[in-house]
C-alpha positions in Angstrom: 0.0 0.0 0.0 1.3 3.5 -0.9 2.3 5.8 1.9 0.3 8.7 0.5 -2.9 9.1 -1.6 -1.5 12.2 -3.3 1.9 13.9 -3.8 1.7 17.5 -5.0 5.1 18.8 -6.2 5.7 22.2 -7.6 4.4 25.7 -7.5 3.4 26.8 -3.9 2.6 30.5 -3.3 1.6 32.9 -0.6 -1.3 35.0 -2.0 -2.8 38.2 -0.6 -6.2 38.7 -2.4 -8.5 41.7 -2.5 -12.1 42.0 -3.8 -13.6 43.7 -5.7 -10.8 45.5 -7.5 -12.1 48.4 -9.6 -9.2 50.7 -10.3 -5.6 51.7 -9.5 -5.9 55.0 -7.5 -3.8 57.8 -8.9 -0.7 58.9 -7.1 -0.7 57.7 -3.5 -4.4 57.5 -3.3 -6.6 54.8 -1.8 -9.5 52.8 -3.1 -11.7 50.9 -0.5 -12.6 47.3 -1.1 -14.8 44.8 0.7 -12.6 41.9 1.4 -8.9 40.9 1.9 -7.7 37.4 2.6 -4.6 35.2 2.5 -4.3 31.8 0.8 -1.8 29.2 -0.2 -2.1 29.0 -3.9 -0.2 27.8 -7.0 -0.5 24.7 -9.1 1.0 22.6 -6.4 -0.2 24.4 -3.3 -3.9 24.8 -4.1 -4.1 21.2 -5.2 -2.4 20.0 -2.0 -4.8 21.7 0.3 -8.0 21.1 -1.7 -7.1 17.4 -1.9 -6.4 17.2 1.9 -9.7 18.9 2.6 -11.4 16.1 0.6 -9.7 13.4 2.6 -6.5 12.5 0.7 -3.4 11.8 2.7 -1.2 14.4 1.0 2.5 15.2 0.7 3.7 18.6 -0.3 7.0 18.9 -2.3 8.1 22.4 -2.9 10.3 25.3 -1.8 9.5 28.2 0.4 11.6 31.1 1.7 13.2 31.6 5.0 10.7 34.5 5.6 7.4 35.3 7.2 5.5 34.2 4.2 7.2 30.8 4.3 6.3 30.4 8.0 2.7 31.1 7.1 2.6 28.7 4.1 4.0 25.8 6.2 1.6 26.6 9.1 -1.4 26.7 6.7 -0.4 23.4 5.0 -0.1 21.7 8.3 -3.4 23.1 9.5 -5.1 21.1 6.8 -3.1 18.0 7.6 -0.7 18.2 4.6 2.6 16.5 5.3 5.3 19.1 4.7 8.3 16.7 4.8 9.1 17.6 1.2 9.0 21.4 1.6 12.5 22.8 1.5 13.8 26.1 3.0 17.2 27.6 2.7 18.7 30.9 4.0 18.2 33.6 1.3 15.3 32.0 -0.4 12.1 34.0 -0.8 8.6 32.5 -0.8 6.8 32.7 -4.1 4.2 35.3 -3.5 1.4 37.2 -5.3 -0.8 40.2 -4.8 -4.0 39.3 -6.5 -6.5 42.0 -7.3 -9.8 40.3 -8.0 -12.5 42.1 -10.1 -16.2 41.6 -9.5 -16.4 39.3 -12.6 -13.8 36.9 -11.1 -10.8 37.9 -13.2 -7.7 38.6 -11.3 -4.8 40.7 -12.5 -1.8 39.9 -10.2 1.7 40.9 -9.3 3.9 37.9 -8.7 7.4 37.2 -7.3 8.7 33.9 -8.5 10.7 33.0 -5.4 11.7 29.6 -4.1 9.7 27.7 -6.7 12.7 28.2 -8.9 15.2 26.9 -6.3 13.9 23.7 -4.7 15.3 20.4 -5.9 14.2 16.8 -5.3 17.5 14.9 -5.1 17.7 11.2 -5.7 17.7 10.4 -2.0 14.2 12.0 -1.6 12.6 10.2 -4.6 11.5 6.9 -3.0 9.3 8.7 -0.4 8.1 11.4 -2.9 6.8 8.8 -5.3 5.3 6.5 -2.7 1.8 7.6 -3.6 -1.3 6.6 -5.5 -1.4 9.8 -7.5 1.6 11.9 -8.2 1.1 15.5 -9.4 3.6 17.9 -10.9 2.0 21.3 -10.8 3.8 24.3 -12.4 6.2 22.6 -14.8 7.9 25.5 -16.6 8.3 27.5 -13.4 10.5 25.1 -11.4 13.9 26.2 -12.8 16.1 23.8 -11.0 13.7 20.8 -11.5 12.9 21.7 -15.1 16.4 20.9 -16.3 15.6 17.2 -16.2 15.0 16.2 -12.6 11.2 16.5 -12.9 11.3 13.9 -15.6 13.4 11.6 -13.4 10.9 11.9 -10.6 8.0 11.3 -12.9 9.6 8.3 -14.4 10.2 6.9 -10.9 6.5 7.6 -10.0 5.3 5.7 -13.0 7.7 2.8 -12.2 6.4 2.6 -8.7 2.8 2.3 -9.9 1.5 5.8 -9.3 -0.9 7.5 -11.6 0.7 10.7 -12.8 -0.9 14.1 -13.5 0.8 17.3 -14.8 -0.2 21.0 -14.9 2.0 23.7 -16.4 2.9 27.3 -16.5 3.3 28.3 -20.1 2.9 31.3 -22.3 4.6 30.4 -25.6 6.2 27.6 -27.6 9.6 28.4 -26.0 8.2 26.8 -22.8 7.6 23.4 -24.6 11.1 21.9 -24.2 11.0 21.8 -20.4 7.4 20.5 -20.4 8.1 17.9 -23.1 10.6 16.1 -20.9 7.8 14.9 -18.5 5.1 14.1 -21.0 6.2 10.5 -21.7 5.6 9.8 -18.0 2.3 11.6 -17.8 -1.0 9.8 -17.5 -3.2 12.9 -17.4 -2.0 16.2 -18.9 -4.2 19.0 -17.4 -3.3 22.5 -18.7 -5.7 25.3 -19.3 -6.7 25.6 -22.9 -4.8 28.9 -23.1 -1.6 27.3 -21.9 -2.0 24.3 -24.2 -2.6 26.4 -27.2 0.3 28.7 -26.4 2.5 25.6 -26.3 1.4 24.0 -29.6 0.0 26.9 -31.6 -3.2 25.0 -32.4 -6.8 26.2 -31.8 -9.0 23.2 -32.2 -9.5 21.2 -29.0 -9.1 17.8 -30.6 -6.0 18.9 -32.6 -4.5 20.4 -29.4 -5.1 17.2 -27.5 -3.6 15.0 -30.2 -0.5 17.1 -30.3 0.2 16.2 -26.7 -1.0 12.6 -27.1 1.7 12.3 -29.8 4.3 13.5 -27.3 3.5 10.6 -25.0 0.7 11.5 -22.6 -2.1 9.0 -22.1 -4.9 11.5 -21.8 -5.4 15.3 -22.1 -7.9 17.0 -19.8 -8.1 20.7 -21.0 -9.7 23.1 -18.6 -11.8 25.7 -20.5 -12.7 28.2 -17.8 -16.4 29.1 -18.1 -16.8 26.6 -21.0 -16.0 23.6 -18.7 -13.5 20.9 -19.6 -12.5 18.7 -22.6 -11.2 15.1 -22.2 -9.4 13.2 -25.0 -7.4 10.0 -24.4 -5.2 7.7 -26.4 -7.9 5.1 -26.7 -10.1 7.5 -28.6 -12.5 8.4 -25.7 -13.3 12.1 -25.9 -16.1 14.3 -24.4 -16.9 17.8 -23.1 -18.1 18.5 -19.6 -19.9 21.9 -19.3 -19.2 24.3 -16.5 -21.5 24.5 -13.5 -23.9 27.5 -13.3 -22.6 29.4 -10.3 -22.0 33.0 -9.1 -18.3 33.5 -9.6 -16.4 35.4 -7.0 -12.7 34.6 -7.7 -11.2 32.4 -10.3 -7.8 32.3 -8.6 -6.7 28.6 -8.3 -9.7 27.1 -10.2 -7.5 25.1 -12.5 -5.4 23.9 -9.6 -8.5 22.9 -7.6 -9.6 21.0 -10.7 -6.3 19.0 -10.5 -7.1 18.2 -6.9 -10.6 17.1 -7.7 -9.3 14.8 -10.4 -6.9 13.2 -8.0 -9.7 12.6 -5.5 -11.8 11.0 -8.2 -8.9 8.8 -9.2 -8.5 7.7 -5.6 -12.2 6.8 -5.5 -11.9 4.9 -8.8 -14.4 7.0 -10.6 -14.7 6.5 -14.4 -13.3 9.1 -16.7 -16.4 11.2 -17.2 -17.3 11.2 -13.5 -13.7 12.1 -12.7 -13.9 15.2 -14.9 -17.3 16.2 -13.5 -16.0 15.9 -10.0 -12.9 17.9 -10.9 -15.1 20.5 -12.5 -17.3 20.6 -9.3 -14.1 21.2 -7.2 -13.1 24.0 -9.5 -16.6 25.6 -9.4 -16.7 25.5 -5.6 -13.3 27.1 -5.6 -14.7 30.0 -7.6 -17.4 30.7 -5.1 -15.0 32.1 -2.5 -12.1 34.5 -2.4 -8.8 32.8 -2.5 -7.7 29.3 -3.6 -9.7 26.5 -1.9 -12.0 28.9 -0.1 -15.2 27.2 -1.4 -14.0 23.6 -1.1 -15.1 22.0 2.2 -14.9 18.2 2.0 -15.5 15.2 -0.2 -19.2 14.8 0.6 -20.0 18.4 0.0 -18.2 18.4 -3.4 -20.0 15.1 -4.4 -23.4 16.6 -3.5 -22.6 19.8 -5.4 -21.7 17.7 -8.4 -25.0 15.8 -8.3 -27.3 18.7 -7.6 -25.9 21.8 -9.3 -27.1 22.7 -12.8 -24.6 23.2 -15.6 -24.6 26.0 -18.1 -25.9 23.7 -20.8 
């Protein structure tokens, strides 16, 4: 039996979020807003906490700074029962951090400091424990400078060899990001970027063509998140379908794709079929969007399952 249900490796951030953002005040002026909150976010951090909330025994693998933000990130992860054995800190590192200004429509322009996501490194001695899991997630491939030089692929290969199901999410803005991401794709069961990131990498626009591009690079299945249009699934066996988004009042979209990753991992741990897994992941993402800050709307497995079964979709 695996030591963990879920390992989430990658991009962990400290976020300060404000809502609703309407304008940048001129000069040294002030604009009043209704809410401020803090959250652990990022493609690895959001996924780790959301998965832990829904009952998965979760290991975090990341880097944080030797600073106040790093103290808080570790405390918050531990509050939700996430094992922080794999979180590295070194003098001089700074915690990856963002100031997120959330508009009333849920969009969120942000200021980001890359920080320790670029520094941490899973050495060979750590790999056996890191991959001793049912589901292994690499979240933020393309941002992990030290890991993206080849070590992420080594860890992913070990995870596959150990029997884990592997999932990957990325940070990508252009085809120049593809080489770092391509290294892990042969060891990826489920590739789960946003449609914008996937299209930026491959230069294609059709969902099916985009999925086939990455299937040809070695992944077993593509699960493309489409924001308000839901999600698109396409695997190597020819199964493909679209799951519409849930009809909700959106407050903040920060972390929605990362919450989707967590929901999919929970579904895999519960042996859901492909379509139910995507629907459950979409429900997790939708719940995330109902609150301010990553994971805010995610409570537990039963709540997410009930939401999935009872909430109407857009079409």
